[in-house]
C-alpha positions as MATLAB code, in Angstrom:
seq = 'MAQTKFDKQLEKEADSLARGIGRVLAGRDLDGVKRTDATFWRAGTRVLPKVEGKVRRRSYKPGWRRLSFRVALGAGVAESGYLATADLDATVQGVQELWDNREAALAALEPGGIGAASVLTVGGAVYMVLTRERRELMREWVQPLHDAIHRPLGLAEQTDPRRYLHVPKNFSDDDAEIRIDLPRHLGFSRDVVADLITQKLALEGVTFSWHPEGSKPYVRVKKTRKPPAKALFKDPKTRELVAKAKESAPIIGFGAGGQIVSVDLDAESPHILVNASTGGGKSVTLRCIACQMLHHGSLVFVLDTKRISHPWANGIDGVTYCRDIADIHDQLIALGQEGRRRTRVADELGIDADPKAIGPRLLILLEEVNATMKQLARYWEKIRESGDPKTSPAVDALNEILYMGRQLRMHVLLVAQSATARALGGPEVREQFSTRILARYSVNAWRMLAPEVHPAPKSTKHQGRAQVVSGGSARETQILFFTEAEAREWAATGKPAPAGAQPGSVQLQKPPADALADACSTPAPELPPAAEPPAQRDSLADAWGLTPTPAAVPGGPTVPPSAAAPADDDQVVGLRQAAEDHLPGITLAALRFARANDPAFPDSVEKRGAELLYRVGDLKKWARNRPRAATGTTDLE';
ca = [
       8.834   66.421  -48.391;
      11.120   65.028  -45.829;
      10.535   64.826  -42.535;
      12.610   67.199  -40.411;
      14.546   66.121  -37.302;
      11.743   67.895  -35.319;
       9.132   66.149  -36.857;
      10.617   62.891  -36.505;
      10.556   63.813  -32.845;
       7.545   64.631  -32.449;
       6.152   61.343  -33.994;
       8.216   59.162  -31.420;
       6.945   60.990  -28.923;
       3.617   60.885  -29.900;
       3.991   56.607  -30.653;
       5.671   56.574  -26.899;
       2.559   58.781  -25.658;
       0.179   56.466  -27.203;
       2.169   52.953  -25.998;
       2.003   54.443  -22.535;
      -1.535   55.060  -22.472;
      -2.215   51.906  -23.664;
      -0.266   50.536  -20.597;
      -2.113   52.459  -18.620;
      -5.995   51.118  -19.430;
      -4.120   47.343  -19.918;
      -3.173   47.600  -16.619;
       0.819   46.952  -17.643;
       3.951   47.960  -16.244;
       4.703   51.406  -17.643;
       8.185   50.362  -19.044;
       6.683   47.708  -21.656;
       8.242   44.656  -19.448;
       6.059   41.925  -18.561;
       7.330   40.078  -15.942;
       5.123   38.039  -14.369;
       2.403   35.969  -15.953;
      -0.455   38.369  -14.366;
      -3.155   39.061  -17.059;
      -5.897   42.021  -16.897;
      -8.402   39.570  -15.137;
      -5.986   37.125  -13.412;
      -3.063   37.691  -10.607;
       0.118   36.377  -11.467;
       1.813   33.168   -9.363;
       5.113   33.217  -11.108;
       7.822   35.202  -12.729;
       8.549   34.864  -16.680;
      11.541   33.369  -18.108;
      14.906   35.459  -18.520;
      13.264   38.261  -16.472;
      16.118   39.934  -14.472;
      16.099   41.833  -11.360;
      13.819   42.434   -8.002;
      10.214   42.234   -9.486;
       7.830   44.279   -7.125;
       4.315   42.833   -5.864;
       2.200   45.860   -8.247;
       3.549   43.068  -11.183;
       1.483   40.092   -9.457;
      -1.404   42.343   -9.681;
      -4.201   41.770  -12.060;
      -4.809   44.570  -15.130;
      -8.286   45.936  -13.615;
      -7.313   46.687  -10.313;
      -3.385   48.350  -11.693;
      -6.039   50.207  -13.716;
      -8.074   50.901  -11.129;
      -5.670   52.356   -8.946;
      -4.162   54.299  -11.672;
      -7.710   55.777  -12.190;
      -8.239   56.995   -8.668;
      -4.829   58.067   -8.060;
      -5.591   60.496  -11.047;
      -8.604   61.739  -10.426;
      -7.380   62.478   -6.883;
      -4.241   64.183   -7.997;
      -6.496   66.566  -10.476;
      -8.879   67.380   -7.339;
      -6.052   68.247   -5.482;
      -4.741   70.016   -8.437;
      -8.158   72.176   -8.850;
      -8.298   72.351   -5.463;
      -4.726   73.983   -5.140;
      -5.179   76.678   -7.533;
      -8.054   77.813   -6.293;
      -7.341   78.489   -2.957;
      -3.413   79.893   -3.674;
      -4.141   82.979   -2.309;
      -5.668   82.143    0.872;
      -3.056   79.519    1.110;
      -0.177   82.221    1.129;
      -2.107   84.584    3.110;
      -2.501   81.773    5.806;
       1.332   80.859    5.858;
       1.992   84.463    5.820;
      -0.177   84.926    8.952;
       1.635   81.793   10.370;
       5.051   82.847    9.907;
       4.040   85.662   11.686;
       2.815   84.197   14.804;
       4.956   81.493   14.600;
       5.991   80.953   18.193;
       2.258   80.154   18.867;
       1.694   78.391   15.940;
       4.665   75.843   17.166;
       3.059   75.973   21.202;
      -0.020   74.612   18.967;
       0.988   72.094   16.466;
       3.610   70.670   19.655;
       1.031   68.759   21.795;
      -0.702   67.521   18.355;
       2.765   66.429   16.550;
       3.481   64.177   19.713;
       0.467   62.526   19.937;
       1.053   62.045   16.202;
       4.734   60.598   16.318;
       3.387   58.227   19.229;
       0.368   56.839   17.313;
       2.783   56.239   14.411;
       5.141   54.642   17.083;
       2.796   52.681   18.844;
       0.814   51.627   15.508;
       4.660   50.351   13.844;
       5.056   48.577   17.138;
       1.778   46.372   17.085;
       2.223   45.834   13.753;
       5.488   44.493   14.072;
       3.878   42.411   16.434;
       1.182   41.263   15.314;
       3.668   40.356   11.744;
       6.313   38.848   13.471;
       5.309   34.785   13.588;
       4.512   35.497    9.529;
       8.032   37.091    9.127;
       9.594   34.350   10.785;
       7.582   31.865    8.714;
       8.419   33.522    5.361;
      12.456   33.817    6.794;
      12.478   30.186    8.518;
      10.657   28.078    5.847;
       8.604   29.552    3.154;
      11.707   31.547    1.922;
      14.128   28.271    2.211;
      11.581   26.227    0.505;
      11.257   28.548   -2.175;
      15.059   28.413   -2.850;
      14.996   24.551   -2.664;
      11.771   24.170   -5.320;
      11.914   27.099   -7.742;
      14.261   24.885  -10.464;
      12.876   21.790  -10.224;
       9.583   23.684  -10.808;
      10.814   25.302  -13.604;
      10.279   28.994  -11.890;
      12.474   31.659  -11.914;
      14.124   32.802   -8.655;
      12.868   36.264   -8.626;
       8.916   34.465   -8.333;
       7.679   35.507   -5.216;
       6.858   32.795   -2.568;
       4.119   34.326   -1.090;
       1.960   33.709   -4.718;
       2.382   29.739   -4.859;
       3.464   28.568   -1.501;
       0.559   28.623    0.694;
       2.331   27.770    4.273;
       0.204   28.292    7.229;
       1.709   29.105   10.341;
       0.719   26.423   12.194;
       1.867   23.876    9.419;
       2.554   21.286   11.451;
      -0.124   20.606   13.976;
      -1.884   17.503   12.814;
      -4.791   19.166   10.936;
      -2.852   21.703    8.996;
      -3.006   21.435    5.078;
      -0.073   22.983    2.997;
      -0.721   24.004   -0.790;
       1.664   24.631   -3.590;
       0.412   26.100   -6.597;
       2.149   23.529   -9.851;
       3.120   25.254  -13.073;
       0.956   24.322  -15.896;
       3.628   22.637  -18.121;
       4.200   20.220  -15.487;
       7.562   19.642  -16.579;
       8.984   18.386  -13.082;
       9.615   15.068  -11.186;
       7.193   14.394   -8.007;
       8.945   12.512   -6.438;
      12.084   15.177   -6.489;
       9.101   17.709   -5.617;
       7.896   15.915   -2.472;
      11.447   15.102   -1.145;
      12.515   18.480   -0.982;
       9.222   19.439    0.517;
       9.206   16.975    3.362;
      13.149   17.557    3.922;
      12.777   21.839    3.631;
       9.860   22.004    6.626;
      11.152   18.966    8.326;
       7.881   16.566    7.973;
       6.895   13.171    8.914;
       4.301   11.005    7.694;
       2.388   13.045    5.332;
       0.154   12.757    2.142;
       0.727   14.294   -1.117;
      -2.836   15.222   -3.238;
      -1.644   15.639   -6.531;
      -4.050   17.765   -9.169;
      -2.412   18.421  -12.519;
      -5.954   18.819  -14.174;
      -6.997   22.466  -15.238;
      -5.562   25.522  -15.663;
      -4.331   26.065  -12.083;
      -2.757   22.617  -11.007;
      -1.270   22.171   -7.721;
      -0.595   20.111   -4.556;
      -1.809   19.071   -0.913;
       0.068   18.090    1.798;
      -1.722   17.095    4.740;
      -0.657   15.105    7.399;
      -1.828   11.847    7.759;
      -3.778   10.889   10.698;
      -2.338    8.123   12.917;
      -4.414    4.612   13.514;
      -4.916    3.270   16.810;
      -1.811    2.000   18.814;
      -3.111   -1.244   19.314;
      -5.857   -3.284   17.710;
      -6.716   -6.365   19.803;
      -9.240   -9.019   19.344;
     -10.245   -9.194   22.655;
     -11.570   -5.825   22.403;
     -15.803   -6.535   22.550;
     -16.266   -4.043   19.924;
     -13.224   -5.446   17.315;
     -14.384   -8.657   18.201;
     -17.730   -7.961   17.110;
     -16.761   -6.372   13.754;
     -14.654   -9.564   13.058;
     -17.745  -11.369   13.718;
     -19.759   -9.340   10.587;
     -17.150   -9.347    8.222;
     -17.673  -10.807    5.086;
     -16.240  -13.881    4.390;
     -14.503  -12.951    1.175;
     -13.259   -9.612    3.118;
     -11.610  -10.612    6.675;
     -10.709   -7.866    8.226;
      -6.432   -6.701    8.171;
      -6.444   -4.240   10.597;
      -7.226   -0.469   11.591;
      -6.448    2.660    9.597;
      -6.468    6.252   10.132;
      -9.542    7.352   12.312;
     -10.249    3.652   13.203;
     -11.688    2.851    9.698;
     -11.725   -0.520    8.655;
      -9.078   -2.154    6.487;
      -9.779   -5.368    4.735;
      -9.455   -6.375    1.202;
     -12.552   -8.626   -0.780;
     -10.813  -12.155   -1.815;
     -13.883  -11.886   -4.818;
     -13.763   -8.341   -5.833;
     -10.577   -6.826   -5.403;
      -7.533   -8.861   -4.916;
      -7.492  -12.766   -4.724;
      -4.135  -13.171   -3.869;
      -2.036  -11.299   -0.766;
       1.726  -10.539   -0.290;
       3.223  -10.124    2.755;
       6.368   -8.714    2.815;
       9.033   -7.887    6.071;
      11.927   -8.159    7.681;
      12.319  -10.215   10.455;
      10.044   -9.260   13.333;
       7.737   -7.243   11.382;
       4.579   -9.528   12.046;
       4.359  -11.819    9.071;
       2.787  -14.493   10.782;
       1.120  -12.394   13.112;
      -0.688  -11.515    9.731;
      -1.443  -14.351    8.231;
      -3.062  -15.959   11.452;
      -4.908  -12.860   11.621;
      -6.547  -13.780    7.905;
      -6.432  -17.559    8.382;
      -8.414  -17.486   11.102;
     -11.039  -15.665    9.904;
     -10.901  -18.105    6.726;
     -11.214  -20.698    8.913;
     -14.303  -19.387   10.802;
     -16.390  -19.031    7.264;
     -15.821  -23.031    6.720;
     -12.788  -22.014    4.390;
      -9.957  -24.745    3.966;
      -6.328  -23.578    4.888;
      -3.127  -24.984    3.412;
       0.169  -24.297    5.630;
       2.885  -24.641    3.657;
       5.701  -23.930    6.260;
       9.507  -24.998    5.406;
       9.992  -23.443    9.505;
       7.478  -25.870   10.754;
       6.898  -23.693   14.258;
       5.097  -20.496   12.124;
       1.531  -21.553   12.954;
       1.415  -24.131   16.358;
      -1.904  -22.670   16.670;
      -3.165  -24.395   13.246;
      -2.019  -27.638   14.819;
      -5.245  -30.182   14.940;
      -7.951  -27.903   13.563;
     -10.622  -29.003   11.302;
      -9.940  -27.482    7.703;
      -6.442  -27.326    8.451;
      -3.737  -29.069    6.158;
      -0.550  -28.481    8.009;
       2.975  -29.340    5.292;
       6.133  -28.836    6.764;
       8.606  -31.443    4.811;
       9.656  -29.866    1.234;
       8.639  -33.428   -0.130;
       4.589  -32.802    1.021;
       4.935  -29.356    0.301;
       6.137  -30.340   -3.245;
       3.576  -32.762   -3.368;
       0.188  -30.408   -2.000;
       1.299  -27.852   -4.688;
       0.549  -30.062   -7.473;
      -2.033  -31.448   -5.822;
      -3.612  -28.355   -5.088;
      -2.635  -27.638   -8.747;
      -5.122  -30.187   -9.810;
      -7.830  -29.400   -7.782;
      -7.713  -25.914   -9.777;
      -7.665  -27.557  -13.167;
     -11.056  -29.795  -11.758;
     -12.679  -26.527  -10.402;
     -11.888  -25.035  -13.834;
     -13.607  -27.657  -15.658;
     -16.525  -27.397  -13.319;
     -17.054  -23.599  -13.959;
     -17.089  -23.835  -17.420;
     -19.293  -26.869  -16.950;
     -21.695  -24.816  -14.566;
     -21.832  -21.901  -16.396;
     -21.662  -17.652  -15.620;
     -25.166  -17.976  -13.356;
     -23.757  -20.954  -11.094;
     -23.536  -20.195   -7.549;
     -19.577  -19.767   -7.039;
     -19.921  -21.935   -3.883;
     -20.825  -24.816   -6.316;
     -17.208  -25.334   -7.388;
     -16.172  -26.060   -4.376;
     -14.774  -24.797   -0.464;
     -12.804  -21.458   -0.712;
      -8.514  -22.559   -0.076;
      -6.552  -20.660    1.462;
      -2.861  -21.241    0.489;
      -0.129  -20.033    3.179;
       3.178  -20.087    2.304;
       5.599  -19.615    4.394;
       9.134  -17.957    4.046;
       9.438  -18.278    0.070;
      12.463  -16.931   -0.316;
      13.661  -20.525    1.343;
      10.461  -22.507    0.051;
      11.585  -21.866   -3.268;
      15.386  -22.734   -3.596;
      14.167  -26.020   -1.999;
      11.844  -26.948   -4.042;
      14.198  -26.436   -6.609;
      16.687  -28.640   -5.049;
      14.396  -31.339   -4.335;
      13.222  -31.573   -7.954;
      17.015  -31.663   -8.872;
      17.009  -34.604   -6.897;
      14.683  -36.477   -7.626;
      13.805  -35.802  -11.507;
      15.195  -38.307  -14.432;
      16.178  -37.794  -17.761;
      13.368  -36.655  -19.649;
      11.694  -34.544  -16.642;
      11.419  -30.792  -17.787;
      13.765  -28.605  -15.474;
      11.084  -26.427  -13.761;
       9.192  -27.945  -10.667;
       5.978  -29.187  -11.521;
       5.235  -27.534   -8.107;
       6.285  -23.983   -9.121;
       4.361  -24.831  -11.906;
       1.333  -25.587  -10.105;
       1.717  -22.435   -7.694;
       2.196  -20.252  -10.498;
      -1.052  -21.440  -12.175;
      -3.285  -21.082   -9.108;
      -1.923  -17.332   -8.696;
      -3.314  -16.772  -12.377;
      -6.420  -19.065  -11.502;
      -7.397  -17.459   -8.522;
     -11.118  -15.389   -7.845;
     -13.339  -17.464  -10.383;
     -12.162  -20.931   -8.611;
     -11.993  -19.337   -4.884;
      -8.417  -20.391   -4.556;
      -6.070  -17.758   -2.539;
      -2.539  -17.714   -2.036;
      -0.868  -15.953    1.183;
       2.701  -15.246    0.240;
       5.338  -14.983    2.669;
       8.533  -12.795    1.537;
      11.507  -11.171    3.468;
      12.440   -9.914   -0.109;
       9.958  -10.521   -2.564;
      12.457   -9.952   -5.904;
      11.203  -11.111   -9.333;
      13.795  -13.791   -9.246;
      12.337  -14.937   -5.225;
       8.841  -15.628   -7.175;
       9.514  -16.473   -9.967;
       9.296  -13.502  -12.661;
       7.855  -10.106  -12.360;
       4.734  -11.268  -14.528;
       4.120  -13.814  -11.436;
       4.088  -10.649   -8.564;
       2.168   -8.837  -10.220;
      -0.805  -11.572   -9.593;
       0.020   -9.614   -5.811;
      -2.817   -6.501   -6.391;
      -2.372   -6.222   -2.654;
       0.821   -5.799   -0.728;
       0.927   -5.471    3.149;
       4.618   -4.285    3.744;
       6.279   -3.983    7.660;
       9.606   -2.602    8.573;
      10.746   -2.563    4.952;
      13.415   -0.510    3.121;
      13.471    1.831    0.573;
      14.436   -0.323   -1.809;
      11.936   -2.802   -1.004;
       9.337    0.113   -1.496;
      10.349    1.190   -4.985;
      10.221   -2.902   -5.700;
       6.410   -3.532   -5.172;
       4.774   -0.380   -4.989;
       6.299    1.617   -7.197;
       2.779    3.668   -7.577;
       3.104    4.924   -4.075;
       5.666    8.105   -3.597;
       6.782    9.029   -2.091;
       7.362    6.085    0.112;
       6.061    6.689    3.783;
       8.567    6.057    6.339;
       9.049    2.458    7.895;
       8.214    2.284   11.413;
       9.210    0.278   14.246;
       6.145    0.262   15.935;
       4.867   -2.922   16.819;
       1.636   -4.232   14.262;
       2.068   -1.342   12.148;
       2.210   -2.069    8.187;
       1.262   -0.711    4.768;
      -1.668   -1.815    3.188;
      -1.296   -1.219   -0.263;
      -3.945   -1.814   -2.719;
      -5.164    0.217   -6.022;
      -2.315    2.602   -6.460;
      -2.669    3.964   -2.804;
      -1.070    2.716    0.726;
      -3.153    2.709    3.651;
      -0.899    3.018    7.271;
      -3.045   -0.014    9.332;
      -2.436   -1.404   12.877;
      -2.970   -5.107   12.344;
      -5.671   -7.067   14.346;
      -3.802   -9.275   16.371;
      -5.500  -12.361   17.527;
      -3.534  -14.572   20.189;
      -2.671  -18.034   19.460;
      -5.293  -19.040   21.727;
      -7.953  -16.473   20.553;
      -7.178  -17.730   16.909;
      -7.778  -21.316   17.402;
     -10.985  -20.096   19.237;
     -11.639  -18.585   16.226;
     -10.933  -20.738   13.631;
     -12.732  -23.888   15.833;
     -16.091  -22.473   16.686;
     -17.250  -20.807   13.308;
     -19.060  -22.793    9.764;
     -17.483  -26.422    9.936;
     -15.656  -27.269    6.708;
     -17.610  -28.602    4.367;
     -18.260  -32.255    4.605;
     -16.171  -34.911    2.869;
     -13.644  -32.164    2.603;
     -12.240  -32.730    6.281;
      -8.701  -33.785    6.596;
      -8.125  -37.267    6.338;
     -10.815  -37.527    2.877;
      -9.011  -38.884   -0.315;
     -11.162  -38.225   -3.296;
     -10.861  -39.184   -7.223;
     -11.611  -36.425   -9.844;
     -14.334  -36.830  -11.767;
     -15.763  -35.611  -15.681;
     -18.011  -32.655  -15.369;
     -21.911  -34.508  -15.038;
     -24.657  -33.678  -13.231;
     -23.296  -34.297   -9.594;
     -20.439  -31.331  -10.486;
     -22.333  -28.994   -8.143;
     -21.201  -31.079   -5.012;
     -17.811  -32.105   -6.274;
     -15.993  -31.357   -3.440;
     -18.737  -32.194   -1.083;
     -19.115  -36.195   -1.879;
     -17.025  -38.454    0.467;
     -15.183  -40.594   -1.863;
     -13.571  -44.062   -1.923;
     -10.304  -44.979   -0.118;
      -8.136  -45.792   -2.727;
      -6.500  -49.880   -2.754;
      -3.349  -50.528   -1.943;
      -1.529  -49.771   -5.028;
      -0.871  -53.465   -7.413;
       1.153  -52.319  -10.442;
       4.928  -50.941   -9.823;
       5.329  -47.492   -9.445;
       4.491  -45.033  -12.720;
       7.286  -43.661  -14.944;
       8.915  -40.415  -13.177;
       7.820  -38.238  -16.490;
       4.479  -38.384  -15.021;
       5.420  -36.640  -12.305;
       5.852  -33.235  -14.390;
       2.399  -33.981  -16.132;
       0.725  -34.848  -12.660;
      -1.336  -31.463  -12.445;
      -2.363  -31.756  -15.940;
      -6.316  -32.809  -17.111;
      -5.604  -36.389  -16.723;
      -8.005  -38.085  -14.147;
      -5.404  -39.158  -11.890;
      -6.199  -39.492   -7.834;
      -5.469  -36.869   -5.852;
      -5.826  -35.365   -2.465;
      -8.811  -33.410   -1.539;
      -8.145  -30.084   -0.312;
      -7.610  -30.554    3.726;
      -6.565  -34.213    3.122;
      -3.413  -35.962    3.612;
      -1.790  -36.178   -0.311;
      -1.180  -39.196   -2.168;
       1.896  -37.790   -4.115;
       0.495  -38.136   -7.448;
       3.706  -38.926   -9.198;
       3.026  -42.577   -8.565;
       0.961  -44.824   -6.117;
       2.384  -45.797   -3.069;
       4.898  -48.476   -2.205;
       3.864  -51.501   -0.907;
       5.449  -51.066    2.443;
       3.647  -48.039    3.198;
       0.100  -49.943    2.885;
       0.941  -51.925    5.674;
      -0.615  -52.054    8.981;
       1.258  -52.604   11.672;
       0.935  -51.373   15.604;
       3.489  -48.735   17.497;
       6.297  -51.491   18.175;
       6.749  -52.443   15.020;
       6.299  -48.870   13.565;
       9.272  -47.687   15.735;
      11.566  -50.733   15.553;
      10.958  -50.997   11.463;
       9.458  -48.228    9.625;
      10.685  -44.804   12.062;
      14.279  -44.891   12.749;
      14.944  -41.981   15.262;
      11.143  -42.209   17.017;
      10.765  -44.584   20.194;
       7.725  -46.710   20.810;
       7.762  -43.762   23.982;
       7.525  -40.923   21.877;
       4.782  -42.809   19.496;
       2.376  -43.393   22.668;
       2.759  -40.196   23.948;
       2.087  -38.311   20.598;
      -0.669  -40.871   20.105;
      -2.465  -39.195   23.267;
      -1.457  -35.677   22.986;
      -0.705  -34.885   19.192;
      -4.060  -34.382   17.435;
      -2.308  -34.277   14.071;
      -1.445  -38.112   14.682;
      -2.877  -40.144   12.428;
      -6.065  -42.191   13.487;
      -5.956  -46.302   13.242;
      -7.355  -48.105   10.486;
      -7.464  -51.790   12.428;
      -7.810  -53.061   15.441;
      -5.648  -57.067   16.479;
      -6.667  -57.665   19.995;
      -6.120  -54.720   22.196;
      -3.701  -53.536   19.870;
      -4.660  -50.155   17.581;
      -3.000  -50.563   14.070;
      -1.606  -47.853   11.520;
      -1.371  -47.870    8.252;
       3.032  -47.517    7.675;
       2.323  -44.285    5.123;
       0.219  -42.627    7.381;
       3.066  -42.838   10.186;
       5.708  -41.657    8.317;
       4.024  -38.529    6.426;
       3.124  -37.792   10.436;
       6.687  -37.792   11.294;
       8.039  -35.653    8.508;
       5.320  -33.144    9.345;
       5.268  -33.281   12.907;
       6.307  -29.899   14.804;
      10.172  -29.949   15.776;
      12.615  -27.029   16.472;
      13.606  -24.628   13.225;
      16.876  -25.766   12.611;
      19.600  -22.998   11.478;
      19.419  -23.850    8.008;
      17.342  -24.198    4.694;
      19.355  -26.245    2.739;
      18.287  -29.743    1.834;
      21.298  -32.647    3.227;
];
């Protein structure tokens, strides 16, 4: 039998009633539109896509709360209806009596009405006062922040910002914490979101802790606690902490709350890169680390084309100071040889040997790498001959040291104004510096050297302040400051350098043998005067190979590995003859003054009557590397 129009209407109404009852029991909106991500047990935090119109606060509540409210409301309405029906007659009679005595009733209700109105007025005023700060916060900060980040986060514009932006009233205080709930799809750029948060809330010096795991991802924003304004070695407490520091972990400075910031060269990072613009404290940072290493008996090599970066290190036992590009070139090759020798020693000793058996710890301070690498390349272009490789063997030796590092107790502290991959020899070379110290950096420098840390902390001009980046995080640090006198005193009063490894000694490489344990501590015989013509130039390119050729022990004057010394360099002369025949531009008076006052002046080798005699090669090396004022160019003339 075909359904009538009435039957169809009745069926439709019954279906609508059933759906309505289901929505009531499920705690959903009665119109059937799902506006938020709320479920029966969980409150909503965001509006679903393609939802139009205003979304009321009740749509964010979990279904069980809405069901409880509806049941309570229905029960109240039913009870009120029952009471209203039972007392209808009494109510009608009472209304009739009030109408008959309306003047008396109004006179009696007047004081009560005035009191109720007063209570409502006062209550409303108190509520407005108590919520004024919250309303201002929502109007001035939270709502604009929502308008800025809802699109990058992929949220609907109708989303109530109070549901996912938890911004306290005192969010600008040092101990305040801001929490922002994130969408679970995580399809947004962290850099963009972090940048918008800092801009819209006018935040400075904050850290972002991202927690994408689980069903409730969020990011926590907190202000970074500042390091101390100064960190001076002369402070007795600081001096005590420095004295207790491990040999392999010199103190770099102090971070938030006065916490020690250091890097273990054995366990964490064998090499350190210091990147800063002019006046950023590069030399101060290297002085801080180097003097602590010298205090523990390490050998330090200062490769300084500026010539005057570290005057405190002149003449200290265990320090080799190279200022001339030729000596820097030869010293890097000798260090490359030493690295190869240590590799063979480590292989012979095995994994259970004491690391100190390889030799003393070596620290290489390479100043102004941007200029130094260019000068090394130009110097090699000038001296190389046909058949020699195009790449400077000194650059190759430096790269090999960087790849060796931790196991061989050889560490490089490299300084640059702009540590580009091109300046260092390639991006793979730059990756050997897992610890990087940045000061007065640009945005481009931060993105280049520390892309894993975002957003980039704002650079500061605070004297001695830097960011120490290691392990994917950055720590704002106040660099420990040694005066030159303090650095010199601390370097000279610690553990002496190993015997036989002091500046001035020369050692021949030895193959692995029973005496490998003291390979760096046994004094070596002096090299005899060169009796053969210089070696071919192609031997210089492989000077740091496995061939056991004469090499300077780290810490001492370097014998160029390319060839034996020229005959006139082995002559023994007095100061007068040296000034007249071998050292043009240096007067006899200047030589005598340097002998009395310069601790780096070479020692005499013989004596002729009352006259002290010196080796010409030693005097020439001293003349090349003597401290002079830095010139205005780094080009090789």
